[in-house]
C-alpha positions in Angstrom: 79.5 16.3 -79.1 78.1 13.0 -80.4 79.2 10.8 -77.5 77.5 10.1 -74.2 76.8 13.6 -72.7 77.5 14.2 -69.0 75.7 16.5 -66.7 77.4 19.6 -68.0 76.4 18.7 -71.6 72.9 17.9 -70.5 72.4 21.4 -69.1 73.3 23.2 -72.3 70.5 25.4 -73.6 69.6 25.1 -77.3 67.7 27.8 -79.0 65.2 27.7 -81.9 66.0 29.2 -85.3 62.3 29.1 -86.1 61.6 31.6 -83.3 64.5 33.8 -84.5 63.1 33.7 -88.0 59.6 34.8 -86.7 61.2 37.8 -85.0 62.6 39.1 -88.3 59.4 38.3 -90.1 57.7 40.6 -87.7 60.2 43.3 -88.6 59.5 43.3 -92.3 57.0 46.2 -91.9 59.8 48.4 -90.4 62.7 47.6 -92.6 61.9 45.3 -95.4 65.4 45.2 -96.8 67.3 44.4 -93.6 64.6 41.9 -92.3 64.5 40.4 -95.8 68.3 39.9 -95.7 68.1 38.1 -92.3 65.3 35.9 -93.5 67.2 35.0 -96.6 70.3 34.0 -94.6 68.3 31.9 -92.1 66.6 30.3 -95.1 70.0 29.2 -96.4 70.7 27.5 -93.1 67.3 25.7 -93.4 68.3 24.6 -96.9 71.3 22.8 -95.5 69.1 21.0 -93.0 66.7 20.0 -95.8 69.6 18.5 -97.7 70.6 16.5 -94.7 67.1 15.1 -94.4 67.0 14.3 -98.1 70.3 12.4 -97.9 69.3 10.7 -94.6 72.8 11.1 -93.2 73.9 9.3 -90.1 74.9 11.4 -87.1 78.6 11.5 -87.9 78.0 12.5 -91.5 75.3 14.9 -90.4 77.7 16.7 -88.1 80.4 16.9 -90.8 77.9 18.3 -93.3 76.7 20.9 -90.9 80.3 22.0 -90.2 81.0 22.3 -93.9 77.8 23.9 -95.1 75.8 25.3 -92.2 78.5 26.8 -90.0 79.8 29.3 -92.6 76.2 30.5 -93.1 75.6 30.8 -89.4 78.8 32.7 -89.0 77.8 35.0 -91.8 74.4 35.6 -90.2 75.8 36.6 -86.8 78.4 38.8 -88.4 75.6 40.5 -90.2 73.6 40.8 -87.0 76.5 42.5 -85.2 77.0 44.9 -88.1 73.3 45.8 -88.1 73.3 46.2 -84.4 76.1 48.7 -84.5 74.7 50.8 -87.3 70.9 50.6 -87.1 69.2 53.7 -85.7 65.8 52.3 -84.6 64.3 52.8 -81.2 64.6 49.9 -78.7 60.9 49.2 -79.2 61.4 48.7 -83.0 60.6 45.1 -84.1 64.0 45.1 -86.0 65.9 46.2 -82.9 64.1 43.5 -80.9 64.9 40.9 -83.6 68.6 41.8 -83.7 68.8 41.7 -79.9 66.9 38.4 -79.8 69.5 36.8 -82.1 72.5 38.3 -80.3 71.4 37.2 -76.8 70.8 33.6 -78.1 73.9 33.3 -80.3 75.5 30.5 -78.2 72.2 28.5 -78.0 71.6 28.9 -81.7 74.9 27.3 -82.5 74.6 24.2 -80.4 73.1 22.2 -83.3 76.4 22.7 -85.2 78.2 20.7 -82.5 75.7 18.0 -81.7 74.0 16.1 -84.5 71.1 15.1 -82.1 70.1 18.7 -81.7 67.5 20.0 -84.3 67.7 23.4 -85.9 64.4 24.4 -84.3 61.7 23.1 -82.0 58.9 22.8 -84.6 58.8 19.0 -84.1 58.3 19.5 -80.4 55.6 22.0 -80.9 53.7 19.6 -83.1 54.1 16.8 -80.6 52.8 19.0 -77.8 49.9 20.4 -79.7 47.4 17.9 -78.3 48.0 19.4 -74.8 46.6 22.9 -75.5 44.0 21.4 -77.8 42.7 19.4 -74.8 43.2 21.9 -72.1 39.5 22.2 -71.4 39.5 18.5 -70.2 42.3 19.2 -67.6 41.7 22.9 -66.9 41.3 22.4 -63.2 44.4 21.0 -61.4 43.2 22.4 -58.1 46.6 23.9 -57.2 49.4 25.6 -59.0 51.7 22.8 -57.9 49.3 20.3 -59.4 49.2 22.1 -62.7 53.0 22.2 -62.7 53.2 18.5 -62.1 50.7 17.8 -64.9 52.9 19.9 -67.3 56.0 17.9 -66.3 54.2 14.6 -66.8 52.9 15.7 -70.2 56.3 16.8 -71.3 57.9 13.5 -70.3 55.3 11.5 -72.1 55.7 13.5 -75.3 59.5 13.2 -75.1 59.2 9.5 -74.7 57.1 9.3 -77.9 59.7 11.4 -79.8 62.4 8.9 -78.6 60.4 5.8 -79.6 59.9 4.8 -75.9 56.8 3.4 -74.4 55.9 6.1 -71.8 54.4 3.4 -69.4 57.7 1.4 -69.4 59.7 4.6 -68.8 57.6 5.9 -66.0 57.3 2.6 -64.2 61.1 2.1 -64.4 62.1 5.7 -63.4 59.7 5.9 -60.5 61.3 2.8 -59.0 64.9 4.1 -59.6 64.4 7.6 -58.1 65.0 6.6 -54.5 68.4 5.0 -55.1 69.8 6.7 -58.2 72.7 9.0 -57.5 71.8 12.8 -57.7 75.0 13.4 -59.7 73.7 11.1 -62.5 70.1 12.2 -62.5 70.5 13.3 -66.1 70.6 9.5 -67.0 66.9 9.3 -66.1 65.8 11.7 -68.9 64.1 9.8 -71.7 66.9 10.1 -74.3 69.6 8.9 -71.9 67.3 6.4 -70.2 66.8 4.7 -73.6 70.6 4.4 -73.9 71.2 3.0 -70.3 68.1 1.2 -69.1 65.6 0.5 -71.9 67.0 -3.0 -72.7 66.0 -4.2 -69.2 63.5 -1.8 -67.6 62.3 -2.3 -64.1 58.8 -3.7 -64.1 55.7 -3.4 -61.9 54.8 -6.4 -59.8 51.6 -6.6 -62.0 53.6 -6.9 -65.2 53.7 -10.7 -65.4 50.0 -10.8 -64.6 49.1 -8.6 -67.5 51.2 -10.5 -70.1 49.4 -13.0 -72.4 50.0 -16.6 -71.4 52.5 -18.5 -73.6 51.5 -21.9 -72.3 50.3 -24.0 -75.1 46.7 -25.1 -74.9 45.7 -28.7 -75.3 
């Protein structure tokens, strides 16, 4: 779905092909042939995404390209996973068994990117954006309470998401904190950074101090 997502669409869980790929990489030592086949098929899906980036396709063309080129490869991969699951004889603790089970349990989430051009094939870009947080954890190690640590994590995630969406985190937080008391619960998804950018970024609510901090435009004599 490339249109404006509603609450049901917002709650969909997307899964990361990069994590799935790592699971099969860990299984190479157990069954090099089977794990290698999985990695090869996942690599073909990534090749499609690389072609999309190279061509700089717009969302509509990106979705069509994924349907034409990525979907058959994704279908082939999950057909292979089901076949391997039925015939493999490894113990549940085997890395290959774990990799197959990991992919099977996340099949729906791993296919969301085929239906929504805004969804990336993996979360690598998010991990890169969040990297400063664990790098600086010594600076904010003590949050005093578990709830405080949870709130710090939420704030950091919102700030990183704003940056990924090209939003000034300050403008976003000032606006949303003023809307929370009156915004309908049924439309709370509109206050997430991506949808806030669509609905409210053109005229964000400002702090009473906003005008005082802006540079004067009055011409000097």
